[in-house]
N, C-alpha and C positions, 0 to 999 in steps of 0.2 A: 504494500500500500504506500502511496505517496500523497502528500497534501499540498495544496496551493491556496494562497490568499488572493481572491479575485474581487473586482468590483461587482456588487450585486446589481441585478436588474429589477425593474418593476415586476416582471413576471415571476420573480423569485419570492415575492413578499408573502404569499400564502404559505409556502413551504417554510420560510423563516419564522413566521408566526407560530406554526405548528411546532417547530423545534423549540421556540421560546417557551411554549406552554409545557412541554415535556421537561425542559431544563429547570424551570422554576416551579414545578408542581409542588415541591416540599416547602416552598416559601409562603408563609401565610399572607404577607402583604400583596403578593401577586394575585391571590384569590380575591382580595378586596377590589382590585381594579379590574380583574377579569373573572367574574364569578361564573361558576359552572365547572363541569368536568374538563380536564385537559383535552379530551377528545371531542368536545362540543364544537361542531363545525360552524354553528351560527356565531358563537362568541369569537371564534378564531377569524371568521370572515370580517366581523366588525373590527377586530384588532388590526387586521391587515389593511383595511380601509383607513383606519386612523393613522397607521404608520406611513402609508402612501401620502396622505394629506399633509402630514408633518414634513415629510421629505420634500414635497413640492413647494412648501411654503416657508421652509427654513433655510436661510442663506448659510452656506458653509457646512451643511450636513452631509456626511459621507457614510455609506454603508458598504461593508465588505462581507463576503462569505468565505468560509473555509471548505474547500472541495476535496473530498477523498477520492482518489483515482485508483482503480484496480490495475495492477501490472501483470496479473496472471489469472487464469480461470481454471477450474477443474476440468477433468475429462479431456486431457490433451489440448487445452487451450480453447475449448468450445464453450460458449456461454449457454447457460440454461435459459429457457424461454422466459422473457420478461426481466432478465437481469441487466442492470445498467452498468456502463463503464465507470460512472462516477455518481456521487451523491453529496449533498450538502450536510456537513456534520457540525457546523458552528457558524456563528456570525457575530458581528459587532457593528455598532454605529457610534458616531461622535459628531459634535458640532464644533467647528473652528470659529471662535469669536475673534476675528482678526483685528478689529479696531475697537477703540474705546466707545462705550455706549453711554448715552445720557441716563440720568436716573429714571426718567419717564419710560425709557426703553427697557432697562433691566429690572426695575422694581415693579414688575407686573404681578398682581395678585394671582396665585395659582388657581387654575380652573380645573375642576374634575370633569374630564371627558371620558368617563369610564364606559365599559361595555355592558350596558343594561343593568348597572347596579341600581338598587333602590333602597329607600329607607336609611337604616343606620349605616349600611355599607357606604353610602355617599358621604355621610358625616365622617366616618373613619378614613375614607380615601382623602377627604379634604384635610383632615388633621395631619396625615402623613405628608401630603404635598406641602403644607405650610411649614412643617418642621424641616423638610429638605430644602425649601426655598430660603428659610431663615439662615441655615448654614451657608448656603451658596452666596447669598447677598453679603453676609459679613466677611466672607473670605475674598470675594472678587469685586464687589461694588462697581460692576460694569467694565472692569479692566480686561484687556485681551487675554484669552486663555483657550485651551482645548477642553471641552466638556464631554467626557465619555458617558454615553447613555447606557448601553447594554453590551455585555459580553456573555454569550450563551453557547453551550456545547451540548450535543445530544448526550443524555445520561449513559448510553451504552458506549460512548466514545470518550468519556472523561478519563482523566489521568493517563492520557496518551500524548500529551504535549500540545494539544490543539488550542487549549486556553492560553498557553504560553505564547503560541504563535500570534494569536489575536491581540494579546496585551503588547507584544513586541511591535505589532503594526501600529497600535495606538501611540506607543512611544516614538515610533518613527515619524508620525505626523507631528508630534510635539517638536522633535528635533528639526524636521524640515521647515517648520514654520517659525522656529525660535520662540515658541510659546510654552508656558507651563501648562500642565495638565491637571485635571481634577476628575475624581469619580467617588461614588459612594459604594462601599463594599460590605458584604455580610462578614461577620467575624471569621467565618471559615475561609474567606477569600483573601484575608490580609497577607498571608504568607506568599501567595503567588504574586500579588502586586508589589510587595516589598522587594522581591527578587529583581524586579525591573525598575527599581529606583523610586517607587512611590513611598511617601511617608504618611503616617497617621497624624492627622491634625485635630481631630475632634470626633464626637459621636452625635448622632441623632437618635433620640430615644422616644418612642411612642409607648406610653404605659398601657398595660393590658386592659385596664378599665376604660381607656380612652377609645379603643377600637373594638372592644367587645370580644377579645380573644383570651386565650389562656396564658399568655406570656407577653412580656415586653418585646416590642420590635426594636432591634438595635441595628443601625447602619453606621459604618465608620467612614468619615470623610478622609480622603487620601489625596495628596498632592505630589505631582512630579515637577520638580523645580521649587518655586516658592510663590505663595499667594500673598498679595499685599495685606490681607486682613488676618494673617495667622496670629499675630500678637494679640489682637483683640479677642480672638477665639480662645487663645491660651489663657488670657486673663480671666475668662469666664469658666476656666477649668475644663474647656474643651467639650462640654456636654450641653446640647440644646434639646430640651424635652418639651412635651406638650401634656 
């Protein structure tokens, strides 16, 4: 098997969304924004539409896919019926904020555009978005940077270096643009990002009673390079909660 990082196409988005649902199925916060089973085709279709809309309307947004290619096949090199030469096993997207933005541009109240969420789930999703936005605003305040959105790998293909390749691509964008990078990570992902030069700068904590779950949701803010607002976040002990 070999792997390649390639630009994604609009025609890939449905497959990328299905991959995202599988990769983040264990994450409670993902279920808040995308309620339903990971295999729910209606929710996945809505999520794919949302991603396409975001891609078309966001300047500097880039999406890549990691493609796994088969170099050999069983039965003396003959493919079995329906077997593909390649498949998408991971993807990532980010936004390059190349120029300084005014406060009116960057301090935009987060809006929940979830996929068919109702009632308390909308409230929970809003609380999570506000907590994430608060961390981002304090760190960057409209200064240029690369904001990493999602890095996802098929569960069956994890721990094979694919996530590392996608993180390496994100770092390459930071280096090519000369900009610092930012992402929020689950506690389990800190080790991977640290290997590529990201540093922990704070936490976003949404308490269990605030979102109706059985545990606190914790996401760690990480920076590649340096963010202008790091000292402010450090003075507040690095934790932003709701």
